[in-house]
C-alpha positions as CSV (number, residue, x, y, z in Angstrom):
1,M,-12.2,16.1,-52.9
2,S,-11.3,19.6,-54.1
3,K,-9.2,19.9,-57.2
4,N,-6.1,21.2,-55.6
5,C,-3.6,18.7,-56.8
6,N,-1.0,18.7,-59.6
7,Y,-1.0,15.6,-61.7
8,S,2.5,14.8,-62.8
9,A,2.9,13.0,-66.1
10,F,6.3,11.6,-67.0
11,Y,7.8,8.6,-68.9
12,V,9.0,5.6,-67.0
13,S,9.8,2.2,-68.5
14,E,7.0,-0.4,-68.3
15,P,6.2,-2.3,-66.3
16,F,6.7,0.4,-63.6
17,S,7.7,-0.2,-60.0
18,E,8.7,2.8,-57.9
19,S,10.8,0.6,-55.8
20,A,12.8,-0.8,-58.7
21,L,16.1,0.7,-59.5
22,G,15.1,1.0,-63.1
23,A,12.4,3.6,-62.3
24,H,15.0,5.7,-60.5
25,A,17.3,5.5,-63.5
26,T,14.6,6.9,-65.8
27,K,15.4,10.6,-66.0
28,D,11.8,11.8,-66.3
29,F,10.9,10.0,-63.1
30,C,14.0,11.6,-61.4
31,Y,12.7,15.1,-62.4
32,Y,9.3,14.3,-60.8
33,N,11.2,13.2,-57.7
34,M,12.9,16.6,-57.7
35,L,9.6,18.4,-57.4
36,K,8.7,16.1,-54.5
37,A,12.1,16.9,-52.8
38,W,11.6,20.6,-53.3
39,K,8.2,20.3,-51.6
40,G,9.7,18.2,-48.8
41,L,12.4,20.8,-48.1
42,D,10.0,23.7,-48.4
43,N,6.4,23.2,-47.5
44,S,5.5,26.5,-49.3
45,F,6.7,25.1,-52.6
46,P,3.3,24.9,-54.5
47,F,3.4,21.3,-55.7
48,N,0.5,19.2,-54.4
49,N,1.1,15.7,-55.7
50,A,-2.0,13.9,-57.1
51,H,-0.1,10.6,-56.9
52,D,-0.4,10.9,-53.1
53,T,-4.3,11.0,-53.3
54,T,-4.8,7.3,-54.0
55,Y,-3.0,4.2,-52.8
56,N,-0.1,3.0,-54.8
57,V,-0.4,0.1,-57.3
58,R,2.0,-2.7,-58.0
59,D,3.8,-3.0,-61.2
60,N,2.1,-6.3,-61.9
61,S,-1.4,-4.8,-61.6
62,D,-3.8,-5.2,-64.4
63,W,-3.9,-2.2,-66.8
64,E,-7.7,-2.1,-67.4
65,T,-9.0,-3.0,-63.9
66,T,-6.4,-1.3,-61.7
67,L,-3.8,1.0,-63.3
68,K,-6.0,2.9,-65.8
69,P,-8.8,3.6,-63.3
70,R,-6.3,4.8,-60.8
71,L,-4.7,7.2,-63.3
72,R,-8.1,8.5,-64.1
73,E,-9.1,9.0,-60.5
74,R,-6.0,11.0,-59.8
75,L,-6.5,13.1,-62.9
76,R,-10.1,13.8,-61.9
77,N,-8.8,15.1,-58.5
78,S,-6.3,17.4,-60.2
79,K,-6.3,21.1,-61.2
80,N,-3.7,20.6,-64.0
81,I,-1.2,18.3,-65.5
82,V,2.6,18.9,-65.0
83,L,4.2,17.2,-67.9
84,F,7.9,16.4,-68.0
85,L,9.0,16.4,-71.6
86,S,12.7,15.7,-72.2
87,D,15.0,14.1,-74.7
88,D,14.5,10.9,-72.9
89,T,10.7,10.9,-73.0
90,I,9.1,7.9,-74.8
91,N,5.5,7.6,-75.8
92,S,4.3,5.0,-73.3
93,K,0.9,3.5,-72.9
94,A,0.4,5.2,-69.5
95,L,1.6,8.6,-70.7
96,K,-0.7,8.5,-73.7
97,E,-3.6,7.7,-71.4
98,E,-2.8,10.4,-69.0
99,I,-2.5,13.1,-71.7
100,D,-5.5,11.9,-73.7
101,Y,-7.9,11.6,-70.7
102,G,-6.5,14.7,-68.9
103,I,-6.7,17.1,-71.9
104,N,-9.5,15.6,-74.1
105,T,-11.9,14.5,-71.4
106,L,-11.2,16.7,-68.4
107,E,-9.8,19.7,-70.2
108,L,-6.9,20.1,-67.7
109,P,-4.4,22.9,-68.5
110,V,-0.9,21.7,-68.8
111,I,2.4,23.0,-67.4
112,V,5.1,21.5,-69.5
113,I,8.6,21.3,-67.9
114,Y,11.5,20.9,-70.2
115,P,14.3,19.4,-68.1
116,D,16.9,19.7,-70.8
117,L,16.3,23.5,-70.9
118,K,17.5,25.7,-68.0
119,S,16.2,29.2,-68.6
120,N,13.2,30.9,-70.2
121,S,15.3,32.1,-73.1
122,D,16.2,28.5,-73.9
123,L,12.6,27.9,-74.9
124,L,12.3,30.8,-77.4
125,N,13.2,31.3,-81.0
126,V,16.0,33.8,-82.0
127,D,13.5,36.7,-82.2
128,K,12.0,35.8,-78.8
129,T,8.6,35.9,-80.4
130,G,7.6,32.2,-79.9
131,L,8.8,28.7,-78.9
132,N,11.8,27.4,-80.7
133,N,12.2,24.3,-82.9
134,K,13.9,22.3,-80.1
135,V,10.7,22.7,-78.0
136,K,8.4,21.9,-80.9
137,G,10.5,18.9,-81.8
138,L,10.0,17.4,-78.4
139,W,6.2,17.5,-79.0
140,D,6.7,14.8,-81.6
141,K,7.7,12.4,-78.8
142,L,4.1,12.5,-77.6
143,P,1.7,12.7,-80.6
144,I,-1.4,12.7,-78.4
145,F,0.0,15.8,-76.7
146,K,0.9,17.5,-80.0
147,D,-2.5,16.7,-81.4
148,S,-4.5,17.8,-78.3
149,M,-2.6,20.7,-76.8
150,S,-4.5,23.3,-78.8
151,K,-7.6,22.4,-76.7
152,V,-6.3,23.8,-73.4
153,P,-4.0,26.5,-72.0
154,V,-0.4,25.1,-72.1
155,L,2.4,26.9,-70.2
156,H,6.0,26.0,-71.3
157,V,8.7,26.3,-68.7
158,P,12.4,25.3,-68.3
159,M,13.7,23.2,-65.4
160,S,14.2,26.1,-63.1
161,K,12.9,26.0,-59.5
162,D,11.8,29.6,-59.5
163,T,10.1,29.4,-62.8
164,I,8.3,26.2,-61.9
165,R,7.2,27.8,-58.6
166,Q,5.8,30.8,-60.6
167,A,4.0,28.4,-63.0
168,L,2.5,26.3,-60.2
169,N,1.2,29.5,-58.5
170,N,-0.2,30.8,-61.8
171,S,-4.0,30.7,-61.4
172,N,-4.5,30.8,-65.2
173,F,-3.3,27.3,-65.5
174,I,-5.8,25.5,-63.4
175,V,-9.0,23.8,-64.6
176,G,-11.9,26.3,-64.9
177,S,-9.7,29.4,-64.9
178,G,-11.2,30.7,-68.2
179,K,-7.7,31.1,-69.8
180,N,-7.9,30.7,-73.5
181,A,-6.4,27.5,-75.1
182,G,-3.0,28.1,-76.6
183,N,0.7,28.1,-75.9
184,Y,2.1,30.4,-73.2
185,Y,5.6,31.0,-71.8
186,Y,7.4,33.6,-69.6
């Protein structure tokens, strides 16, 4: 399989069941569903969902024999990670595994979407010379991300359909692009 998929990483309460109402009440999962809806409404929207590449798992599946191998298979088929990082994100077992394996083993670039921020300027410090403390503070929610992000190119974007489209179309943020590791923003 070619690596043309975007692997979406987001917090959901565990155990996870997409059919459970609890999953749909988890805001990070709702943001992921918004990308799927944008793709459903507009086939040209450049989101190719890695979660569609393997069969779904049940929330009572075993972590080591089913869930973890499935996450890793999806990540191996992906060109990048789309990480939703919000005020509601919690450092879950699955999210730690996705980020650790995706960055530290596969060296997948990351596009971080900040759902609580609506414009590019919301990401930047007062001088517009770097990312602000609000953004940097959210990294503390995922220590594995904070500790690993310097190893790959990371593009930081707000929850804006046009900016997300631009990010997903940006060929610098796919595995093997040659883009230097570091933090980037528009």
